[in-house]
N, C-alpha and C positions, 0 to 999 in steps of 0.2 A: 749711563749705557750708551755705547755708540750706536748710531742708526747703520743701515745696511749700506747706505751710500757713502758713510763715512769709513766704514770696514774697506769697501771696495777703492775707495781714494788711498787707503793706507796700503793696500794689497797692491794695486798699480805702483806706487810710489818706492814701495819696498825692490820691486823688478827693475827698477833703472839700475843700469850697471855703473861701477864706480869709473869716471871718466866721462861719463854722458849725458845729457840731461832731455827733459821734455818739457813741452809747454803747460801750463795750466787747460786749455784746451784738450791737448793730447790726454792728460789724465782724467780729465771729464770724460773725454767718448771713451776711454778704457774702462771706467767706472759706470759705464752706461745713461750718462747724460749729456751728450755734448754740447748742450748750451749752459751746463752749470759751471762754468770754469771760475767763475766769481765765489761761489760755493766752494770750490777746491781751494782757492787762496784763503778762505776764512778758517775751512778746517786746517789746513796745513799751520797756517799762523797760531794755531792753539797745539800745535803739537810740539812736547818736548820729549817724546821718545827717540833716542838714539839708533835705533832699529829702523826708523822710518826715515831716510835721507831728503828730507823736505828740501834741502837746500838744492836738490837737483832738478827743480820745478823753476822755469823761468819763464817770462813773459814773451808773447809771440813776436814780439819785437825784437827780440833778442836780448833784451835789457836783463837783468837779474831779477828784477821786481822784489818784493817785500822778504823780509825773515824775522821773525821774532827774537834772533840775537842781534839783528843789525845788519844793515847791508852790506857793510865792509866785512863783516864776517863771514857772509855768505860767498862773497867775491873770494878773500882767502882761500876758504876750503874748496871753492869750486877750482881755482888755482892750483891749491896742492895736490888736488886728485888729477887734473891732468897732467901733472908732470909724472905720474905714477907708470 
């Protein structure tokens, strides 16, 4: 069973439009705990639901960060979405 913060993270990420990104900190803030950006990363790393576009969440320094299907895959998906 998902916790409340996990549900809030998933909802925040579902709201990121195609072609845009948010930082882990942005998502943590929107989910109600601005300092929980590491927790956001851990939550998204466990996500395999395609309805939750976790690839759209990046690090504050602009790098793509981790992705449970591999960093190269994350970069490719983001590039594809930017071209739409």
